[in-house]
N, C-alpha and C positions, 0 to 999 in steps of 0.2 A: 618769421622770428629771426633776429640777427644771430650770427655765430656766437657773439658774446653771451646773449640771453640764453641761447641753447646750452652753452657750456655751463652757465650758472645753474640752470635747472638740473643738469646731470649731477653737478657737485652737490646741490642741495639734497637730491634724492639719495645719493651715496652716503651723505652724512646721516640722513634719516634712517637708512638701513642699518648703519652702525650703532646708532643710539636706540632706535625703536624698531627692532626687527619684526614686530607683529603689526606694524602699520601698513597702509596701502602701498608703501614702497616695497614691501616684501610679501610675496604671495603666501597665503596660509593653506595648510593641507586639511581637508575635511576628514575627520576621524570616523564619525558615525557612518556606518555602512561600508567602511573600508575593510579589506581582508584582514584576518587575524595574522600575527599577534597584535595586541592592543596596548597602548600606553596607559599610564596612570589615569584613573577616573573613568576608564572604559573597561568593559569585560568582553571576552570572546563568546559570542553566541554560537555554539558548535553546530546546532541544527541548521543555522543560516550561514555559517562560515564567515560571519562578519562581526565587526566591533559594534557594540551598543553601549549606551551610557550605563554606568554602574547603577543597578537598581531597576533598570528597565526590564520588562518581561521578555524572556526568551522561550519560544515554544518547546514543549517536551518531545515533540516528534518532528520529523522533516515535513515541510510544506509540500504540496503536490509538485511534481516535476512540471516545468513549463512546456515541455514537448516542442519547443521552438526548433525550426529547421537548422541544421548545422552540417559542417563537414569536418571541423576540427574542434578540439576542446576550447580553444580560444574564442570560438564563436558563441560560447555559452556564458550565462551570467555566473557570478561568484557562487560557488557551491554546487555547480552542475558540470557534468562531463558530456561529451558528444558520443552517443551510442552509434558508432559507425566504424566500419573497417574496410580495408581494400582487398581486392582479390585480383591476382595476376591475370591479365587479359580481359578483365571486365570492369575494372575501376572500383569506385566507391560502392559499398554495399551496406546492408543493414537498415534499421529504421531511420538513421540520420536525424536523430532528434536529441534535444538536450534533456538529460535525466539527472535527478538529484543524486549527488555523491553520498553514499551511505557507509563509507569506510569507518566512521566513528560508531557504528552499530546502534544508532537510535532507531526507533520504529519509523517505517515509511508510512506515508499517508495512504490510507485504504483507497483503492484495492491494490496499490502497488506493493511489491515485495522486493527485498534486497537480494540481488543476484550478481553473480560474476559475469561481466560482459566485456567484450573487446571495445576499445574506444579510440578516439583521436585520429581515426582514419588510418591507423597503422595496419600493415599487412597482416592478414589473419594468421599466417603460419608463424608469426613472431609470438603469438599467444600473450599479447600485452593486455591483461585484464584488470578490471577495477570493480569494486562493489558499487552498484548503482540501483536506485529505486526504479523499477519498471513494471509493466504488466507482466503476467507470467511469461509470455513471449509475444510481443506485438506483431511478429511476422506471421502472415497467413501460412498455416500448415506446420508451424513450429511451436505451437502452443504447448506441446508435451516435451519440448526439447530445451529446457532451461538448464541453469547451472547454479544451484543454490547450496548444496550440501558439502562442497569441497573447500579445503584450504587452498588458496592460490598457489602456495609453494608445493602442493602435493599433486597438482594436476598431472594425470597420466602416469602416476607412480603408485607403488605399494608402500605401506608404512605400518608402524606398530601402534596399537591402542588397546588398552585393557586386556593384555596377554593374548592378543589375537592380531593376525595380519589383516589389514584393510587395504582397499584399493580405491583410488579415485579414477574411475574410467573416464576417458576423454575422447572426443572427436571434434574435428574442426569442419564445419559445414559452411560452404560459401554463401548459402541463403539464410540458414538459421544462426550462424555464428558459432560460439563455443557451447558444446553440449557436454555435460558431465554427470556422473552418477557415483555416489559413494556407497560402498558395501563391504561388510566383513567377508573375507574370502577363505580364511583358515583359522581354526581354533588351535592355539599353540599349547594348550594344556598348562599344567603347573610350571613347566620350565619357562614359560613366558616367551617374549619376543625381543629380538635384538634389532633396534632401529639404527642400522648403520648406513641408511640411505636407500635400502631396498625392502625393509620390513620383513626379515626372515625369522622364522621360529628357531629357538635355540636347539630344540631336539624333539623327536617324536611328535611331529605335528599331526593333527587330525584332519584328514582330507588332503587332496592334491589339487591346487588351483589349476594346474595344466590340464587336468582331466575334467574338473568341474566347470571351467570357463574356457573351453577350447575355441580358438579362432577359426577352426575348421567348420564351425557351425554358422559362421557369417555368410551372407549371400555372396561376398567376394573374398574368399579366404586369403588370397595373395595381397589384397588391398582392403582389409577389414573396415577401415574408416569410411570407405566409399559406400554411399547409400544408393539404393536402386528402387524403382517402382515394383512392388509385388503385383499390383493390379492397378486399376484406375483410382483406387481410394486409399491405398496404403504405401508407405515408404518403409523400407527395412535396411538396416545397416548395423554397425557395431560401434560401441565405445570401447576404447582400448587402454590398457595399462602395461607398462614395462614390468617384467617380473624376472627375478634371478632364480629361476627354477632349474632343476636338473634336466628336464625334458623339453622346456620351452623358455623363451625369453620375453614373451608377452602373453597376456591373457585378454579375453574379449567377453563382452556381454552384449547379446543381441538386443537391439532397440527397434521397436516398430512405432511409427508415427502415422496417425490417421489424418487424412485430409478432411477439413471441415465440409459441411454440407454446401453444395453448390460449387465445389472445386474438384479438380482431378489431378492425379499425380502425373508429372511430365519429367522426362529425362532431360539432360542438358548439363548446365553448370551446377552439378549436384542435383539429384532428384528432389523435386519440390512440388508443392501444390499451387495451382493457378486456377482462377475462376473459369 
């Protein structure tokens, strides 16, 4: 093609783009299946996290997770996160699978449940969690070590609820990930509870969490979050919450995890079960 013909073609396409921006001279953007938010004539299907044509059917619950292998969230499809975390000295850990994001609180596809899980390959100690549809815990030996009942902003703290002090006990396990358990720890009585960041009773509380949930009962009192093998079939450690008590600054709840049949408890980077 001659330089003149080439130039004429460029000018013609430029003019076309100015007059008719939706023609082949101007690339169009596919809306259906794109991430929300959506333009007019499309609606956001929250369970799929994508745009659909207005009037099209959006499922009432999340579809099953793809469980595709991943290392970061960006490796997963729209509406999924990467259930993986990193541990200093050992690298990437966890299932390393794409799970459906359930932060909008729709029902997960059975048998998955909506749990708080670390994600995106972020260091476990950063406690970067998100709600995702997973099996109770897909890691062998961690089936009893999930994190469902806590608010993400309350992890490892005490707080007020219904005139009582509650705690979201927490532990970070290099193999199991985030383990948490929510429980009422102190009845505040008629005076109620003052939630100033620590969940302290206003006056005359019933019970003393420092006595009722002592960290001295943990297998490793100086490092209560550390889990150890009790024998070849059981792992024991503590989930912990910070507490502004007069006689203690943290409270603990002992947690025992059983190894599934055909596996044994081994020490190492966090006591865990292996075939």
